[in-house]
C-alpha positions as CSV (number, residue, x, y, z in Angstrom):
1,M,178.6,92.7,23.7
2,P,175.0,93.3,24.7
3,F,172.8,96.1,23.4
4,F,170.6,98.3,25.7
5,M,167.8,100.8,25.1
6,D,167.2,103.4,27.7
7,I,164.2,105.6,28.1
8,H,164.0,109.0,29.6
9,Y,160.3,109.6,30.2
10,K,160.4,113.4,30.7
11,I,163.4,115.7,30.1
12,A,162.3,119.2,31.0
13,G,163.0,121.7,28.1
14,L,164.2,119.0,25.7
15,T,165.3,120.4,22.4
16,A,167.0,118.9,19.3
17,E,170.1,120.9,20.0
18,G,170.2,119.9,23.7
19,I,169.8,116.2,23.0
20,A,172.4,116.3,20.2
21,E,174.8,117.9,22.7
22,A,174.0,115.3,25.3
23,H,174.7,112.5,22.7
24,R,177.9,114.1,21.7
25,R,179.0,114.1,25.4
26,D,177.9,110.4,25.6
27,L,180.2,109.6,22.6
28,E,183.1,111.4,24.4
29,V,182.6,109.8,27.8
30,G,181.2,106.4,26.9
31,P,184.4,104.6,26.1
32,K,185.8,105.4,29.5
33,H,182.9,103.3,30.9
34,G,183.0,100.6,28.2
35,A,179.9,102.0,26.6
36,K,179.4,102.8,22.9
37,F,176.4,105.0,22.2
38,L,174.9,104.2,18.8
39,E,171.8,106.2,18.2
40,Y,169.1,108.3,19.9
41,W,165.5,109.3,19.3
42,F,163.4,112.0,21.0
43,N,160.1,113.8,21.0
44,A,160.5,117.4,22.1
45,E,156.8,117.8,22.7
46,T,156.6,115.1,25.3
47,G,160.2,115.4,26.6
48,R,160.8,111.6,26.0
49,A,164.1,110.3,24.7
50,Y,165.6,106.9,23.9
51,C,169.2,105.9,23.6
52,L,170.7,102.8,22.1
53,F,174.0,101.7,23.4
54,E,176.4,98.7,23.5
55,A,178.1,98.0,26.8
56,P,179.0,95.1,29.1
57,T,176.3,96.1,31.5
58,A,173.4,98.5,31.7
59,E,175.2,100.2,34.6
60,A,178.1,101.2,32.2
61,G,175.7,103.2,30.1
62,E,174.1,104.8,33.2
63,D,177.6,105.7,34.6
64,A,178.4,107.3,31.2
65,H,175.2,109.3,31.2
66,R,175.9,110.4,34.8
67,E,179.3,111.7,34.0
68,A,178.5,113.2,30.5
69,H,175.4,115.2,31.4
70,G,173.5,113.9,34.4
71,L,170.4,112.9,32.5
72,L,169.8,109.4,33.9
73,A,167.3,107.0,32.3
74,D,164.1,106.0,33.9
75,E,164.3,102.6,32.4
76,I,167.1,100.5,30.7
77,T,166.3,97.3,28.9
78,Q,168.6,94.8,27.2
79,V,167.6,94.4,23.5
80,N,168.6,92.2,20.5
81,A,169.1,93.6,17.0
82,G,166.3,92.5,14.6
83,R,168.3,92.5,11.4
């Protein structure tokens, strides 16, 4: 299954607690859309966040974000693991 990295360029009021809760909701809702959220990174100062997920399509991750918390990514890119 493909991997995707999404980028949220500016989430207003981004906090560690808020992004952790959004990720928790992604984990809950993701399977319903065929998406498995693996990891996230963020910078509270800039409001930027990144999410790594595995899904059949980028749209599956977007649909999960929409249902889980409404924070849609500005960009989604298919990526390959560099292990």
